[in-house]
MISE-400654 format. One record per residue (C-alpha): x, z, y. Coordinates in pm, whole numbers, padded with zeros to 5 digits, always signed. Layout:
# MISE-400654
XZY ...
# end
This chain:
# MISE-400654
-02395+00587-00730 -02309+00123-00741 -02067-00016-00584 -02213-00183-00298 -02364+00276-00207 -02172+00450+00063 -01877+00688-00018 -01664+00926+00220 -01269+00970+00142 -01184+01243+00367 -01264+01175+00737 -01327+00766+00690 -01730+00717+00602 -01692+00349+00364 -02013+00139+00407 -01967+00067+00037 -01728+00107-00263 -01543-00207-00204 -01165-00167-00091 -00938-00457+00018 -00571-00416-00163 -00288-00448+00006 -00148-00758+00049 +00130-00892+00159 +00111-01251+00350 +00440-01279+00574 +00275-01393+00832 +00328-01146+01182 +00711-01398+01257 +01031-01268+01313 +00915-00925+01556 +00658-00819+01333 +00382-00835+01587 +00077-00929+01423 -00072-01218+01629 -00382-01380+01683 -00421-01526+01317 -00390-01153+01182 -00670-01039+01369 -00857-01296+01243 -00772-01276+00912 -00835-00938+00862 -01190-00927+01103 -01341-01196+00881 -01294-00931+00566 -01480-00635+00816 -01774-00639+00554 -01543-00421+00270 -01594-00024+00286 -01199-00001+00390 -00989-00243+00455 -00593-00140+00360 -00310-00362+00592 -00071-00544+00439 +00287-00312+00398 +00366-00223+00697 +00737-00142+00804 +00775+00232+00964 +01149+00176+01081 +01375-00168+01064 +01596-00054+00825 +01291-00019+00608 +01158-00398+00688 +01153-00620+00340 +00986-00890+00412 +01058-01215+00674 +00740-01209+00876 +00619-00901+00743 +00432-00650+01035 +00583-00304+01168 +00490-00036+01315 +00832+00036+01529 +00787-00140+01867 +00489-00085+02176 +00453-00470+02068 +00361-00430+01719 +00179-00140+01845 -00073-00381+02083 -00069-00588+01772 -00262-00364+01528 -00440-00198+01851 -00633-00561+01841 -00641-00586+01505 -00857-00273+01446 -01064-00323+01760 -01122-00650+01550 -01175-00496+01217 -01447-00182+01459 -01614-00459+01639 -01790-00616+01261 -01832-00258+01165 -01490-00265+00934 -01311+00035+00815 -00925+00013+00768 -00627+00199+00743 -00234+00115+00733 -00010+00105+00460 +00308+00245+00543 +00580+00107+00341 +00933+00174+00352 +01100-00090+00188 +01382+00098+00057 +01685-00118-00142 +01433-00464-00184 +01559-00585+00124 +01877-00771+00246 +02069-00726+00593 +01942-01153+00645 +01614-00987+00623 +01611-00626+00830 +01811-00742+01104 +02175-00687+00955 +02091-00308+00903 +02136-00123+00596 +01973-00169+00306 +01908+00237+00190 +01839+00345-00152 +01835+00725-00297 +02139+00580-00509 +02371+00316-00476 +02245+00135-00733 +02107-00262-00650 +01869-00439-00805 +01929-00713-01054 +01737-00992-00885 +01703-01162-00593 +01461-01190-00283 +01362-01383+00008 +01556-01403+00328 +01580-01577+00625 +01868-01795+00528 +01748-01909+00138 +01756-01645-00152 +02022-01419-00170 +02135-01119-00489 +01986-00776-00358 +02320-00588-00236 +02400-00250-00342 +02223-00030-00109 +02402+00308+00090 +02274+00608-00092 +02099+00788+00170 +02244+01184+00205 +02020+01464+00219 +02008+01479+00569 +01916+01064+00647 +01681+01136+00340 +01472+01411+00543 +01507+01106+00812 +01300+00901+00577 +01023+01199+00666 +01009+01171+00977 +01009+00747+01036 +00695+00799+00805 +00525+01074+01049 +00641+00836+01412 +00463+00503+01201 +00178+00737+01120 +00123+00864+01441 +00139+00517+01596 -00066+00381+01322 -00312+00619+01514 -00250+00560+01865 -00295+00235+01769 -00699+00263+01659 -00693+00261+01234 -00862+00485+01054 -00560+00592+00911 -00270+00554+00681 -00164+00459+00301 +00136+00596+00210 +00334+00374-00025 +00521+00505-00283 +00438+00266-00501 +00556-00137-00678 +00959+00015-00650 +00967+00067-00229 +01103+00358-00113 +00914+00600-00161 +00898+00477-00555 +01276+00435-00607 +01359+00852-00545 +01030+00889-00845 +01194+00653-01080 +01489+00797-01311 +01608+00466-01291 +01699+00424-00943 +01712+00770-00838 +02024+00907-00991 +02118+01262-00737 +02235+01581-00770 +02110+01709-00472 +01775+01876-00367 +01545+01492-00399 +01714+01456-00761 +01795+01568-01102 +01405+01675-01229 +01143+01549-01217 +01029+01809-00955 +01258+01689-00731 +01262+01358-00803 +00877+01379-00643 +00987+01587-00369 +01076+01391-00143 +00729+01193-00161 +00554+01475-00067 +00701+01586+00196 +00619+01308+00338 +00218+01345+00264 +00249+01728+00363 +00406+01639+00732 +00250+01264+00765 -00105+01529+00697 +00001+01790+00944 +00036+01535+01152 -00276+01315+01135 -00478+01507+00954 -00479+01463+00597 -00844+01293+00568 -00689+01022+00728 -00400+01047+00467 -00426+00818+00110 -00132+00771-00075 -00048+00460-00367 +00149+00473-00679 +00161+00259-00968 +00241+00453-01243 +00466+00279-01543 +00413-00107-01331 +00816-00088-01376 +00839-00353-01060 +01157-00410-00890 +01445-00217-01151 +01142+00111-01051 +01178+00184-01442 +00988+00444-01557 +00996+00391-01939 +00924+00739-02162 +00671+00875-02090 +00713+01195-02160 +00919+01222-01807 +00624+00986-01661 +00358+01240-01662 +00633+01509-01572 +00765+01352-01227 +00397+01214-01178 +00236+01566-01306 +00485+01751-00988 +00366+01489-00731 +00011+01522-00823 +00052+01922-00772 +00206+01851-00477 -00008+01636-00322 -00364+01863-00421 -00356+02129-00194 -00294+01866+00088 -00725+01765+00069 -00568+01389+00103 -00841+01148+00200 -00767+00951-00148 -00512+00869-00420 -00503+00463-00438 -00418+00396-00850 -00208+00081-00912 -00198+00046-01361 -00378-00161-01624 -00642+00077-01743 -00788+00222-01486 -01014+00406-01754 -00752+00492-01925 -00621+00872-01978 -00317+00858-01791 -00489+00739-01481 -00747+00976-01558 -00552+01234-01594 -00368+01180-01291 -00699+01182-01137 -00801+01527-01214 -00470+01675-01115 -00452+01495-00776 -00900+01680-00727 -00954+01453-00526 -01116+01064-00439 -00971+00747-00654 -00936+00443-00536 -00833+00215-00878 -00659-00079-00856 -00605-00267-01194 -00329-00478-01072 -00119-00758-01031 -00157-00893-01429 -00521-01008-01411 -00768-01047-01131 -01054-00783-01100 -01388-00922-01132 -01698-00784-01028 -01802-00672-01372 -01494-00450-01366 -01552-00321-01043 -01954-00254-01091 -01801-00084-01464 -01486+00148-01253 -01801+00313-01059 -02100+00279-01275 -01873+00532-01496 -01772+00727-01242 -01381+00603-01378 -01260+00552-00948 -01489+00654-00679 -01379+00308-00478 -01207-00014-00638 -00932-00257-00474 -00938-00591-00543 -00697-00797-00442 -00667-01185-00488 -01060-01231-00458 -01098-01059-00094 -00844-01300+00013 -01016-01624-00129 -01405-01437-00035 -01386-01298+00341 -01771-01216+00229 -01633-01087-00081 -01932-00780-00042 -02200-01022+00001 -02105-01269-00266 -02057-01000-00499 -02377-00838-00435 -02596-01128-00455 -02397-01251-00773 -02332-01541-00595 -02006-01812-00657 -01674-01705-00590 -01395-01908-00386 -01075-01896-00600 -00708-01763-00446 -00493-02069-00341 -00151-01933-00535 +00031-02174-00341 -00031-01993+00028 +00014-01652-00056 +00343-01624+00151 +00342-01910+00345 +00264-02004+00739 -00050-02075+00874 -00407-02022+00870 -00388-02233+00530 -00498-01994+00252 -00551-01704+00499 -00838-01798+00705 -00969-02077+00599 -01130-01966+00331 -01518-02037+00339 -01865-01855+00373 -02110-01885+00163 -02345-02164+00378 -02594-01985+00609 -02936-02034+00430 
# end
C-alpha cells in the first residue's frame, strides 16, 4: 500500500489515503448555514480520499465560534446537502464532524444560551465573540440527566448528517471540547457515573459512539481524540491516568466496529498512539497536529511504514485544493495564508490556485 492507494474505512471507500483534516473556517454566517462559498470550498478539495468537515454544532447551546456551521435546523441540513452533492459530483467522500463546544463558548456566541460543561470550571482565557474578545464564563455543570441528553443531541445531529447525504460522521472527542472535557480530570471533577475514575470519565464518549452507531451504522462513524494535547485547559498531565482513561475509551469503542479512529498527536508513530491503535483494533487516521505542518514526506512515511491507514492533512489541504495531484507528482505547493484562516469571504478560502494546466 502507499499514500495514493485506495482504502476502505468501515462503509466508506476512499480513492487514496490523504484525508482533509477538520478545519474551523467560520464562514457560515450568523445562521450557521453553509452557503455558496462553503459549497465551493469543499467541492474544490474533493480529490482527497476523504474530507472531514469543520466542527459542526449539534445543538445551539454547543456552538463554539461565530460563523460556525450547525446541523440543527432544516436550513442547515439543506446547506450541508448542497455541500455533499457537490463533493459527490466530483467523486469525493465526506463526513461531518459533530462537535459540541462545551465550555469553549460564550453567550455572545451561542445566542444567549447556557454554557455547559462536566463541571463548573471556567477556561482560563478569552474567546472571540460577536462583541469582541471576552473571558470564558463559568459553565453550568450538566446534571446526570442533562449529560445523558447530550447523547440524544449527537444522535439527532448524526441522523441529520446522513439525511443531508454525507457519507458519515466524525464524533469530536478532542481539543478541549465537550466530550474531551469529560475525559480530562482537569475539567471533569464530577462524582456521578460520568466522573472520578478513568472508566467513568470515558463513559459519555462511549455512550455517544454507541448510540450514534446504533442510529446510523458503525461503519459510518469515526471518532477523534487528542491525548496529551493539553489545549483549552483539558489537561492530561499524568501519564498513568492518561493511559487508563484512553485505554478505557478504546475498550468501549472497540466492540462497536467504528469506521476509524483519528488521533491528533505530535508523534503518530510513537508508543502511545500505536498502543491506542492496537486497543481500538480498527483503521487509524494519523494527524501530527497543530504544532507543525504535515508534509508529503511525513505522510508517505506513515503509510509506507504501516503506522496508519490514512493521514489527516490540515493547512496544506487548505492551501492546495489539488493536494493529491501535487503530492502524487511531487509538484510545488501553495503556502497557506494564516491571516485568512478565520476571516470572511473568498480570500484564502476558495482562491488558492490549481496547478497550471499543461
